[in-house]
N, CA, C and O of each residue as an XYZ file, in Angstrom:
532
protein
N     -24.912    -10.215     27.990
C     -24.958    -10.404     26.655
C     -24.012     -9.795     26.102
O     -23.646     -8.728     26.595
N     -23.438    -10.261     25.057
C     -22.373     -9.711     24.687
C     -22.769     -8.803     22.739
O     -23.771     -9.216     22.156
N     -22.126     -7.981     22.219
C     -22.913     -7.506     21.173
C     -21.913     -7.095     20.058
O     -20.899     -6.486     20.399
N     -22.065     -7.302     19.129
C     -21.496     -7.164     17.937
C     -21.392     -5.230     17.449
O     -22.260     -4.358     17.411
N     -20.269     -5.217     17.223
C     -20.070     -3.307     17.155
C     -20.130     -2.952     15.360
O     -19.380     -3.827     14.927
N     -20.418     -2.479     14.647
C     -20.558     -2.828     12.726
C     -20.226     -1.129     12.853
O     -21.252     -0.546     13.202
N     -19.514     -0.557     12.735
C     -19.208      1.520     12.329
C     -19.581      1.723     10.633
O     -18.652      2.425     10.236
N     -20.199      1.534      9.834
C     -19.835      2.435      9.003
C     -19.851      3.751      8.345
O     -20.604      4.714      8.488
N     -18.908      3.567      7.645
C     -18.248      4.471      7.083
C     -18.598      5.189      5.616
O     -19.647      4.805      5.099
N     -17.947      6.034      5.008
C     -18.728      6.821      3.398
C     -17.154      6.328      3.199
O     -16.323      6.246      4.104
N     -16.937      6.008      1.747
C     -15.052      5.595      1.104
C     -15.618      6.357      0.077
O     -16.843      6.393     -0.037
N     -14.786      7.053     -0.789
C     -14.877      7.432     -1.914
C     -13.881      6.305     -2.845
O     -14.388      5.976     -3.917
N     -13.110      5.961     -2.661
C     -12.034      4.705     -3.632
C     -12.348      3.065     -2.848
O     -11.734      3.025     -1.782
N     -13.101      1.807     -3.109
C     -12.965      0.458     -2.117
C     -11.938     -0.156     -2.890
O     -11.571     -1.281     -2.554
N     -11.549      0.262     -3.623
C      -9.893     -0.366     -4.564
C      -9.243     -0.068     -3.070
O      -9.210     -0.783     -2.068
N      -8.646      1.513     -3.356
C      -8.225      2.138     -2.961
C      -7.958      1.857     -1.219
O      -7.009      1.473     -0.535
N      -9.326      2.274     -0.979
C      -9.230      1.663      1.176
C      -8.854      0.010      1.376
O      -8.238     -0.531      2.295
N      -9.389     -0.502      0.309
C      -9.036     -2.521      0.671
C      -7.319     -1.441      0.975
O      -6.920     -0.630      1.811
N      -6.890     -1.969     -0.038
C      -5.440     -1.461      0.364
C      -4.360     -0.789      1.169
O      -3.225     -1.049      1.568
N      -5.156      0.107      1.219
C      -4.433      0.589      2.736
C      -5.272     -0.371      3.665
O      -4.781     -1.490      3.816
N      -6.245     -0.158      4.191
C      -6.008     -1.209      5.719
C      -5.670     -2.473      5.145
O      -5.475     -3.200      6.119
N      -5.487     -3.160      4.067
C      -4.848     -4.379      4.486
C      -2.936     -4.153      4.700
O      -2.169     -5.010      5.139
N      -2.596     -2.842      4.265
C      -1.142     -2.841      4.290
C      -0.731     -2.364      5.508
O       0.428     -2.163      5.868
N      -2.027     -2.148      6.290
C      -1.457     -1.507      8.022
C      -2.409     -3.247      8.800
O      -3.163     -3.474      9.747
N      -1.956     -3.816      8.030
C      -2.482     -5.251      8.679
C      -3.543     -5.770      9.024
O      -3.746     -6.719      9.780
N      -4.362     -5.011      8.349
C      -6.483     -6.355      8.494
C      -6.946     -6.842      7.132
O      -6.870     -6.212      6.077
N      -7.220     -7.523      7.236
C      -8.139     -7.999      6.697
C     -10.006     -8.211      6.780
O     -10.838     -7.774      7.574
N     -10.089     -8.889      5.833
C     -11.956     -8.147      5.460
C     -12.712     -9.520      5.019
O     -12.368    -10.203      4.055
N     -13.540     -9.740      5.679
C     -14.176    -10.606      5.586
C     -15.079    -10.868      4.263
O     -15.696     -9.826      4.046
N     -15.363    -11.751      3.397
C     -15.064    -11.534      1.645
C     -16.642    -12.004      1.936
O     -17.205    -12.166      0.853
N     -17.781    -12.349      3.387
C     -19.247    -12.142      2.795
C     -19.483    -11.340      2.616
O     -20.315    -11.446      1.716
N     -19.382    -10.590      2.792
C     -20.091     -8.652      3.248
C     -18.655     -7.791      2.291
O     -18.533     -6.567      2.233
N     -17.802     -8.698      1.696
C     -17.314     -7.425      0.919
C     -17.269     -7.962     -0.299
O     -17.019     -9.088     -0.727
N     -17.731     -6.341     -1.051
C     -17.628     -6.891     -2.676
C     -18.028     -5.541     -3.948
O     -17.050     -4.797     -3.869
N     -18.753     -5.099     -4.752
C     -18.035     -3.917     -5.330
C     -18.378     -2.521     -5.508
O     -18.125     -1.719     -6.408
N     -19.536     -2.369     -3.535
C     -19.585     -1.658     -3.176
C     -19.609     -0.954     -1.440
O     -19.847      0.178     -1.018
N     -19.275     -2.120     -0.836
C     -18.674     -2.533      0.383
C     -17.875     -3.505      0.614
O     -17.844     -4.498     -0.113
N     -16.787     -3.285      2.117
C     -16.344     -4.064      2.389
C     -16.081     -4.280      3.737
O     -15.748     -3.271      4.359
N     -16.150     -5.470      4.440
C     -16.416     -5.566      6.003
C     -14.526     -5.851      6.469
O     -13.933     -6.929      6.464
N     -13.952     -4.426      6.841
C     -13.122     -4.234      7.701
C     -13.486     -5.726      9.428
O     -14.351     -5.914     10.284
N     -12.185     -6.336      9.006
C     -12.246     -7.037     10.694
C     -11.469     -6.187     11.582
O     -10.423     -5.733     11.118
N     -11.741     -5.935     12.594
C     -11.329     -4.874     13.825
C     -10.664     -5.771     14.672
O      -9.464     -5.883     14.925
N     -11.826     -6.508     15.143
C     -11.749     -7.706     16.677
C     -12.250     -8.654     16.497
O     -12.354     -8.970     15.312
N     -12.670     -9.354     17.264
C     -13.106    -10.617     17.078
C     -14.853    -10.177     16.819
O     -15.649    -10.717     16.052
N     -15.071     -9.036     17.739
C     -16.793     -8.449     18.557
C     -16.867     -6.716     17.390
O     -17.913     -6.071     17.318
N     -15.774     -6.355     16.752
C     -15.505     -5.346     15.944
C     -15.086     -5.268     14.329
O     -14.137     -5.822     13.775
N     -16.155     -4.356     13.730
C     -16.176     -4.235     12.418
C     -16.384     -3.598     11.719
O     -17.590     -3.362     11.788
N     -15.718     -2.800     10.578
C     -15.776     -1.252     10.034
C     -16.587     -1.736      8.466
O     -15.988     -2.458      7.670
N     -17.867     -1.270      8.214
C     -18.115     -1.677      6.618
C     -17.869     -0.187      6.368
O     -18.413      0.809      6.845
N     -16.280     -0.430      4.926
C     -16.357      0.819      4.154
C     -17.839      0.207      3.535
O     -18.372     -0.899      3.435
N     -18.132      1.497      3.215
C     -19.253      1.919      2.403
C     -19.253      2.958      0.675
O     -19.612      4.131      0.565
N     -18.883      2.305     -0.135
C     -18.851      3.141     -1.387
C     -20.378      4.134     -1.404
O     -21.591      3.924     -1.419
N     -19.150      5.676     -1.388
C     -20.644      6.919     -0.880
C     -22.032      6.961     -1.305
O     -22.948      7.422     -0.624
N     -22.143      6.447     -2.492
C     -23.618      6.373     -2.874
C     -24.117      5.128     -2.354
O     -25.126      4.898     -1.687
N     -23.560      4.660     -2.621
C     -23.738      3.246     -1.924
C     -24.414      2.967     -0.126
O     -25.211      2.164      0.358
N     -23.655      4.010      0.379
C     -23.183      4.260      1.305
C     -24.759      5.779      1.542
O     -24.694      6.352      2.629
N     -25.536      6.093      0.911
C     -26.574      7.363      0.821
C     -27.993      6.821      1.226
O     -28.981      7.153      1.881
N     -27.347      5.431      0.181
C     -29.162      4.774      0.142
C     -29.374      4.629      1.727
O     -30.566      4.686      2.029
N     -28.520      4.460      2.782
C     -29.099      4.453      4.541
C     -29.649      5.687      4.606
O     -30.865      5.664      4.791
N     -29.229      6.591      4.529
C     -29.819      7.731      4.976
C     -29.990      8.500      4.410
O     -29.347      8.469      3.360
N     -31.087      9.958      4.636
C     -31.538     10.369      4.452
C     -30.575     12.065      4.363
O     -30.723     12.934      3.504
N     -29.617     12.082      5.564
C     -28.648     13.073      6.015
C     -27.624     14.030      4.885
O     -28.352     14.683      4.138
N     -26.879     14.140      4.744
C     -25.945     14.492      3.989
C     -24.376     14.121      5.213
O     -24.305     14.115      6.442
N     -23.463     13.888      4.259
C     -21.853     12.869      4.630
C     -21.629     13.315      4.822
O     -21.982     14.270      4.130
N     -20.748     13.699      5.901
C     -19.614     14.696      6.796
C     -18.661     14.843      5.203
O     -18.352     14.198      4.202
N     -18.554     15.738      5.637
C     -16.997     16.661      4.977
C     -15.915     16.438      6.100
O     -15.491     17.300      6.869
N     -15.691     15.621      6.066
C     -14.493     14.958      6.685
C     -13.233     16.319      6.494
O     -12.687     16.804      7.485
N     -12.970     16.720      5.273
C     -11.649     17.854      5.471
C     -11.975     19.032      6.612
O     -11.079     19.654      7.183
N     -13.299     19.223      6.833
C     -13.179     20.232      7.681
C     -14.599     20.050      8.814
O     -15.387     20.829      9.350
N     -14.373     18.513      8.801
C     -15.613     18.486     10.553
C     -15.339     16.634     10.454
O     -15.127     15.858      9.522
N     -15.508     16.463     12.220
C     -14.919     15.464     12.317
C     -16.154     14.664     12.486
O     -17.138     15.245     12.944
N     -16.241     13.340     12.162
C     -17.654     12.524     12.094
C     -17.381     12.119     13.723
O     -18.220     12.452     14.561
N     -16.096     11.344     14.137
C     -16.654     10.626     15.464
C     -14.821      9.870     15.447
O     -14.299      9.459     14.410
N     -14.530      9.861     16.029
C     -12.839      9.021     16.218
C     -12.818      7.378     16.632
O     -13.687      7.003     17.419
N     -11.870      6.422     16.131
C     -12.516      5.197     16.063
C     -11.066      5.204     17.218
O     -10.377      6.195     17.461
N     -10.881      3.844     17.787
C      -9.880      3.828     18.729
C      -9.541      2.661     17.749
O     -10.589      2.378     17.170
N      -8.454      1.811     17.288
C      -8.453      0.616     18.165
C      -7.145      0.726     18.653
O      -6.437      1.733     18.663
N      -6.641     -1.474     19.441
C      -5.815     -0.887     20.615
C      -5.125     -1.919     20.060
O      -5.678     -2.906     19.574
N      -3.520     -1.689     20.118
C      -2.687     -2.246     20.014
C      -2.289     -2.930     21.368
O      -2.987     -2.751     22.366
N      -0.598     -4.109     21.417
C      -0.725     -4.897     22.446
C       0.888     -3.884     22.618
O       1.606     -4.422     23.461
N       1.364     -2.944     22.170
C       2.682     -2.926     22.302
C       2.883     -1.592     21.972
O       2.509     -1.364     20.821
N       3.491     -0.289     22.752
C       3.926      0.852     21.945
C       5.075      0.941     20.484
O       5.365      1.841     19.696
N       5.498     -0.499     20.653
C       6.219     -0.248     18.991
C       5.172     -0.494     17.865
O       5.122     -0.159     16.681
N       4.222     -1.324     18.817
C       3.071     -1.366     17.339
C       2.405     -0.499     17.269
O       2.378     -0.060     16.119
N       1.447      0.338     18.344
C       1.083      1.505     17.869
C       2.138      2.618     16.960
O       1.696      3.478     16.199
N       3.249      2.439     17.167
C       4.496      3.583     15.966
C       3.980      2.673     14.126
O       3.745      3.362     13.133
N       3.938      1.633     14.113
C       4.478      1.139     13.134
C       3.449      0.793     12.678
O       3.616      0.393     11.526
N       1.820      0.709     13.201
C       0.668      1.161     12.100
C       0.299      2.525     11.776
O      -0.250      3.116     10.846
N       0.902      2.845     13.098
C       1.052      4.972     12.359
C       1.564      5.214     11.184
O       1.075      5.800     10.218
N       3.010      4.516     11.396
C       3.569      5.227     10.380
C       3.535      3.874      9.398
O       4.449      3.625      8.611
N       2.828      3.376      9.493
C       2.472      2.291      8.010
C       0.653      3.159      7.135
O      -0.009      2.954      6.118
N       0.603      3.842      7.995
C      -1.124      4.786      8.268
C       0.072      6.113      7.098
O      -0.983      6.517      6.607
N       0.678      6.593      6.691
C       1.240      7.957      6.558
C       1.985      7.086      5.379
O       2.458      7.768      4.469
N       2.121      5.893      5.301
C       2.988      5.401      4.097
C       1.898      5.477      3.466
O       1.749      6.466      2.749
N       1.066      4.702      3.520
C      -0.040      4.641      2.600
C      -0.939      6.027      2.214
O      -1.771      6.181      1.320
N      -0.543      6.786      3.036
C      -0.958      8.274      2.091
C      -2.117      8.552      3.606
O      -2.656      9.611      3.284
N      -2.453      8.330      4.379
C      -2.801      8.642      5.301
C      -2.196     10.114      6.081
O      -1.009     10.363      6.292
N      -3.603     11.148      6.494
C      -2.057     12.218      7.627
C      -2.193     11.891      8.597
O      -2.936     11.034      9.075
N      -1.100     12.896      9.240
C      -1.201     12.443     10.838
C      -2.392     13.671     11.520
O      -3.003     14.738     11.455
N      -2.132     12.717     12.022
C      -3.476     13.483     13.529
C      -3.006     13.892     14.967
O      -3.305     13.680     16.142
N      -2.184     14.533     14.285
C      -1.518     15.127     15.732
C      -0.298     14.243     16.239
O      -0.021     13.073     15.972
N       0.519     15.417     17.274
C       1.608     14.408     18.122
C       0.870     13.410     18.728
O      -0.332     13.296     18.970
N       2.215     12.435     18.999
C       1.371     11.687     20.481
C       1.260     12.183     21.863
O       1.823     13.165     22.348
N       0.540     11.450     22.361
C      -0.251     10.755     23.293
C       0.594     10.269     24.232
O       0.180      9.130     24.447
N       1.759     10.518     25.077
C       2.080      9.604     26.364
C       2.122      9.916     27.584
O       2.659     10.966     27.936
N       1.359      8.749     28.779
C       0.584      9.145     29.582
C       1.304      7.972     30.942
O       0.984      7.594     32.070
N       2.518      7.739     29.871
C       3.212      6.572     31.023
C       2.345      5.189     30.865
O       2.690      4.360     30.023
N       1.299      4.991     31.638
C       0.174      3.905     30.893
C      -0.691      3.477     29.750
O      -1.300      2.436     29.506
N      -0.526      4.793     29.033
C      -1.329      4.784     27.783
C      -0.627      5.443     26.899
O       0.002      6.483     27.092
N      -0.744      4.774     25.813
C       0.460      5.587     24.630
C      -0.555      5.963     23.431
O      -0.573      4.960     22.718
N      -1.459      7.000     22.845
C      -0.913      7.125     21.276
C      -1.122      7.445     20.213
O      -1.511      8.556     20.575
N      -1.238      7.493     19.033
C      -0.724      8.223     18.094
C      -2.308      7.812     17.049
O      -2.968      6.792     16.853
N      -2.380      9.358     16.560
C      -3.678      9.040     15.555
C      -3.295      9.611     14.185
O      -2.339     10.342     13.923
N      -4.103      9.196     13.481
C      -3.956      8.970     11.654
C      -5.400      9.244     11.323
O      -6.396      8.955     11.986
N      -5.291      9.989      9.918
C      -7.088      9.827      9.120
C      -6.610      9.186      8.535
O      -5.390      9.018      8.515
N      -7.768      8.388      7.595
C      -8.202      7.328      6.343
C      -7.693      8.100      5.748
O      -7.418      9.251      6.089
N      -7.448      7.461      4.551
C      -7.485      7.989      3.493
C      -8.553      9.003      2.990
O      -8.245      9.922      2.231
N     -10.367      8.717      3.637
C     -11.278      9.582      3.087
C     -11.389     10.197      4.461
O     -12.494      9.960      4.950
N     -10.446     11.049      5.393
C     -10.297     11.609      6.258
C     -11.426     11.327      7.742
O     -12.078     12.119      8.423
N     -11.250      9.790      7.803
C     -11.858      9.398      8.639
C     -11.059      9.582     10.231
O     -10.056      8.948      9.901
N     -10.775      9.968     11.663
C     -10.098      9.909     12.384
C      -9.931      8.308     13.295
O     -10.804      7.635     13.844
N      -8.294      8.057     13.155
C      -8.756      6.498     13.854
C      -7.023      7.298     14.670
O      -6.113      8.035     14.291
N      -7.439      6.507     15.997
C      -6.977      6.816     17.484
C      -6.343      4.703     17.953
O      -7.043      3.760     18.320
N      -4.622      4.780     17.657
C      -4.005      3.903     17.340
C      -3.453      3.984     19.302
O      -2.912      4.899     19.922
N      -3.781      2.976     19.630
C      -3.950      2.972     21.704
C      -2.945      1.796     22.001
O      -3.181      0.684     21.529
N      -1.704      2.048     22.860
C      -1.291      0.702     23.961
C      -1.622      1.026     25.443
O      -1.006      1.993     25.891
N      -2.434      0.431     26.242
C      -2.665      0.728     27.487
C      -1.976     -0.378     27.951
O      -2.027     -1.498     27.443
N      -0.814      0.204     29.696
C      -0.138     -0.875     29.994
C      -0.979     -2.051     30.724
O      -1.249     -1.657     31.859
N      -1.378     -3.056     30.545
C      -2.410     -3.896     31.005
C      -2.573     -4.157     32.902
O      -3.391     -4.596     33.711
N      -1.291     -3.592     32.868
C      -1.110     -3.777     35.000
C      -1.915     -2.927     34.998
O      -2.919     -3.272     35.621
N      -2.007     -1.239     34.292
C      -2.861     -0.026     34.470
C      -4.044      0.180     34.425
O      -4.653      1.250     34.422
N      -4.655     -1.590     34.364
C      -6.830     -1.517     33.877
C      -6.905     -2.039     35.079
O      -5.933     -2.429     35.726
N      -8.004     -2.071     35.417
C      -8.081     -2.404     36.874
C      -8.727     -4.470     36.581
O      -8.935     -5.196     37.553
């Protein structure tokens, strides 16, 4: 059985988030995008629901994580090549994201990380297909 993944993330400004992710080459499902939320298409079965904080708060009684001092999770996006990893990371920083640390190079796997405009931690990863079983 195949499942779809929807990760909901609180954001401060929908228009800025849309522009940030579009600049990285991503698109949105207009059916689930409006004034309070946007459905970021990550893959065939993976989506990030970017929810304006006031709307996000309607789904939980817990406090929203302060991403300036805490990390709520690390979200990975695969790329088809090392240059694609570097290009996405460069675009993220050019769009206002923050560097998440030095690149990780294990030969068969290469990654860079960044924080988006709301401090969510993203890992951009390439893995040599020959290294995967």
